[in-house]
C-alpha positions as CSV (number, residue, x, y, z in Angstrom):
1,M,123.9,79.5,98.1
2,T,126.0,81.1,100.9
3,A,124.7,83.8,103.2
4,A,127.0,86.3,101.6
5,G,125.7,85.5,98.1
6,R,122.0,85.2,98.8
7,V,119.4,87.5,97.4
8,G,118.8,90.6,99.3
9,M,121.5,90.3,102.0
10,G,122.9,93.6,103.0
11,E,121.5,97.2,103.2
12,G,117.9,98.2,102.7
13,L,114.7,97.7,104.5
14,R,114.5,94.4,106.3
15,T,111.6,92.8,104.4
16,T,109.5,89.7,105.0
17,V,107.1,88.2,102.4
18,L,104.1,86.2,103.4
19,I,102.8,83.6,100.9
20,S,100.3,80.8,100.5
21,G,101.0,79.4,97.1
22,G,103.1,79.5,93.9
23,G,104.9,82.7,94.8
24,T,104.9,84.3,91.3
25,N,104.9,87.8,92.8
26,L,107.6,86.7,95.2
27,Q,109.7,85.6,92.2
28,A,109.2,89.0,90.5
29,I,110.5,90.7,93.7
30,I,113.4,88.2,94.0
31,N,114.3,88.9,90.4
32,Q,114.4,92.7,90.8
33,V,116.4,92.4,94.1
34,A,118.9,90.1,92.4
35,S,119.3,92.5,89.4
36,G,119.8,95.5,91.6
37,E,116.6,97.2,90.5
38,L,115.0,96.9,93.9
39,H,117.0,97.8,97.0
40,I,115.7,95.9,100.0
41,N,117.0,93.3,102.3
42,L,114.8,90.4,101.3
43,H,115.3,88.8,104.7
44,S,112.7,86.1,105.0
45,V,109.6,84.3,103.6
46,I,106.8,82.9,105.7
47,S,104.2,80.5,104.4
48,D,100.9,79.3,106.0
49,R,101.3,76.0,104.3
50,P,104.2,73.6,103.9
51,G,105.5,72.2,100.6
52,I,104.4,75.0,98.3
53,L,106.3,76.3,95.2
54,G,106.7,79.7,96.8
55,L,108.9,78.2,99.5
56,E,111.0,76.5,96.8
57,R,111.5,79.8,95.0
58,A,112.7,81.4,98.3
59,E,115.0,78.5,99.2
60,K,116.5,78.5,95.7
61,A,117.3,82.2,96.1
62,G,118.9,81.5,99.5
63,I,116.2,83.3,101.5
64,P,115.5,81.9,104.9
65,T,111.9,80.5,105.2
66,R,109.5,79.6,107.9
67,T,106.1,77.8,107.8
68,V,103.3,78.5,110.2
69,D,101.0,75.6,109.2
70,Y,97.5,76.9,110.0
71,A,96.1,73.4,109.5
72,K,98.0,72.1,112.5
73,F,96.6,74.5,115.0
74,D,93.5,73.9,117.1
75,S,92.2,77.4,116.3
76,R,92.7,80.3,113.9
77,S,93.7,82.5,116.9
78,A,96.4,80.0,117.9
79,A,97.8,80.1,114.3
80,E,97.7,83.9,114.3
81,Q,99.5,84.0,117.6
82,A,102.2,81.8,116.2
83,L,102.6,84.0,113.1
84,A,102.8,87.1,115.3
85,E,105.5,85.5,117.4
86,G,107.4,84.5,114.3
87,L,107.3,88.1,113.0
88,S,108.3,89.4,116.4
89,D,111.4,87.2,116.2
90,I,112.3,88.4,112.7
91,E,111.4,92.1,113.3
92,P,110.7,93.1,109.7
93,E,110.7,96.8,108.8
94,L,108.4,96.0,105.8
95,L,105.8,93.3,105.4
96,I,104.7,92.2,101.9
97,L,101.6,90.0,101.4
98,A,102.1,88.1,98.1
99,G,99.2,85.8,97.7
100,F,98.8,85.3,101.4
101,M,95.3,83.9,101.7
102,R,94.6,84.7,105.3
103,I,92.9,87.6,107.0
104,L,95.4,89.0,109.5
105,P,94.1,90.0,113.0
106,A,93.6,93.7,113.6
107,P,96.3,94.1,116.3
108,L,99.0,92.7,113.9
109,V,97.8,95.0,111.1
110,A,97.9,97.9,113.5
111,E,101.5,97.0,114.5
112,Y,102.6,97.2,110.9
113,R,100.5,100.2,109.8
114,G,102.1,102.0,106.9
115,R,104.7,99.1,106.6
116,M,102.5,96.4,105.2
117,L,101.5,96.1,101.5
118,N,99.1,93.8,99.7
119,I,98.3,93.3,96.0
120,H,94.7,92.5,95.1
121,P,93.5,91.4,91.6
122,S,90.9,94.1,91.0
123,L,90.7,97.8,90.4
124,L,89.8,98.6,94.0
125,P,87.4,99.5,95.5
126,K,85.6,97.3,93.0
127,F,85.5,93.5,93.6
128,R,87.0,93.1,97.0
129,G,87.4,89.5,98.1
130,L,87.7,86.4,95.9
131,D,86.9,85.4,92.3
132,T,87.5,88.8,91.0
133,Y,88.1,87.8,87.3
134,R,84.9,85.8,87.1
135,R,82.9,88.6,88.8
136,A,84.3,91.3,86.5
137,I,83.5,89.3,83.3
138,K,80.0,88.5,84.6
139,A,79.4,92.1,85.4
140,K,80.5,93.0,81.8
141,E,83.1,95.4,83.0
142,T,85.2,97.2,80.4
143,W,88.3,97.3,82.5
144,H,89.9,95.0,85.2
145,G,93.3,95.0,86.8
146,S,95.2,94.8,90.0
147,T,95.9,97.2,92.9
148,V,98.8,97.6,95.4
149,H,97.5,99.0,98.6
150,F,98.4,99.6,102.2
151,V,96.8,97.0,104.5
152,T,94.2,98.0,107.0
153,P,91.9,95.9,109.2
154,E,89.0,96.0,106.7
155,L,89.6,93.4,103.9
156,D,91.0,94.9,100.7
157,A,90.0,98.4,101.8
158,G,93.3,100.0,102.5
159,P,94.4,103.1,100.6
160,S,95.4,102.3,97.0
161,I,98.9,103.2,95.7
162,I,99.2,101.9,92.1
163,Q,97.0,100.0,89.7
164,Y,97.5,98.1,86.5
165,K,94.6,98.2,84.1
166,V,93.7,96.0,81.2
167,R,90.7,96.2,78.8
168,I,88.5,93.1,79.0
169,H,88.4,91.6,75.5
170,P,85.3,90.1,73.9
171,H,85.1,86.4,74.8
172,E,87.6,86.9,77.6
173,T,88.1,83.9,79.9
174,E,89.1,84.0,83.6
175,Q,92.4,82.3,82.7
176,S,93.2,84.7,79.8
177,L,92.3,87.8,82.0
178,S,94.3,86.6,85.0
179,T,97.4,85.8,82.8
180,R,97.4,89.4,81.4
181,I,96.8,91.0,84.8
182,Q,99.5,89.0,86.5
183,Q,102.1,90.2,84.1
184,G,101.3,93.7,85.2
185,E,101.5,92.7,88.9
186,Y,105.1,91.8,88.3
187,I,105.7,95.5,87.4
188,I,103.6,97.4,89.9
189,Y,104.4,95.4,93.1
190,P,108.2,95.8,93.0
191,R,107.6,99.4,91.9
192,A,105.5,100.2,95.0
193,I,108.0,98.4,97.3
194,G,110.8,100.4,95.7
195,W,109.0,103.7,96.5
196,I,108.9,102.7,100.1
197,A,112.5,101.6,100.2
198,E,113.5,104.9,98.7
199,G,111.5,106.9,101.2
200,R,109.2,108.2,98.5
201,L,106.0,106.5,99.7
202,Q,104.3,106.9,103.0
203,L,100.9,106.5,104.7
204,K,99.9,109.6,106.7
205,D,96.5,109.8,108.4
206,D,94.9,107.3,106.0
207,E,96.3,109.1,103.0
208,V,98.9,107.9,100.5
209,W,101.8,110.4,100.1
210,L,104.2,110.0,97.1
211,D,107.2,112.3,96.7
212,G,106.0,114.6,99.4
213,L,102.5,115.1,98.0
214,P,99.1,113.4,98.8
215,L,98.1,111.0,96.1
216,V,94.5,111.9,95.2
217,D,94.1,108.9,92.9
218,P,96.3,105.8,92.6
219,V,99.0,105.8,89.9
220,F,97.7,104.0,86.8
221,I,99.6,101.9,84.4
222,E,97.7,100.6,81.4
223,E,98.5,97.5,79.4
224,H,100.0,98.2,76.0
C-alpha cells in the first residue's frame, strides 16, 4: 500500500499504538479509521516483541512499525530508554496501549499524561493486574467487563472513562467470558479514542471531563 493510501494518513491526532501480541484491539481501531468512523492519523505501531500478529496487521494496513525487543536488552531500564527514544523520534500526540504487556516507567507516563490510554479486562477498580477472567469467576462475581482509562504511574489505577459490562453466566469459562468481553472492547476503545480526537474528552486534575463536564462515573455500555 502506498503512503497516500495507507490507513490513517492525513489530518487528525498523530497516534501511536503499543502492542505485545495479536493486535485485535489494534485491528478494531484500524477498521474504524479505514471506514472513516474514527478520525485520527494512525501514524505508527510499536511492539516489544518481533514476529507477532499485531505487526502483520499494521503492515497490511500500511502503517509504519517499529520493534523494541525487550528480550535483547541487558536490562529493563535499557529497553525502556530505547522505547522512550523511539517515541521521541515519532512525537505522537496520542499514545494507545493495546495489549502492551509492559509497565511503563513513571517519567514516560508523566510525559504523556492525559494523552495515553489503556484498556484493561475488568471493571476497574476491581481486578487490577493479570488473570482477571479467572479471578472474577472464582470470586463468583455477577458482572465482569473491560475498562478504558487514562494511564497513570500506578498499574491499572488511572481514571476510568468507559466500561463494557457483561453478566457472568452459570458455568462460564475463562474463554467464553473473554470472547464476549473482547467484542465489547472493539466498541469502547475506538469510542474513547474518538472522544479525544474530537476534543470532547480530557484529563483535568486527575478527573475525567467529557463534553465540558466532570465524569462522576465511567460511561457504561452493557452487553445486549
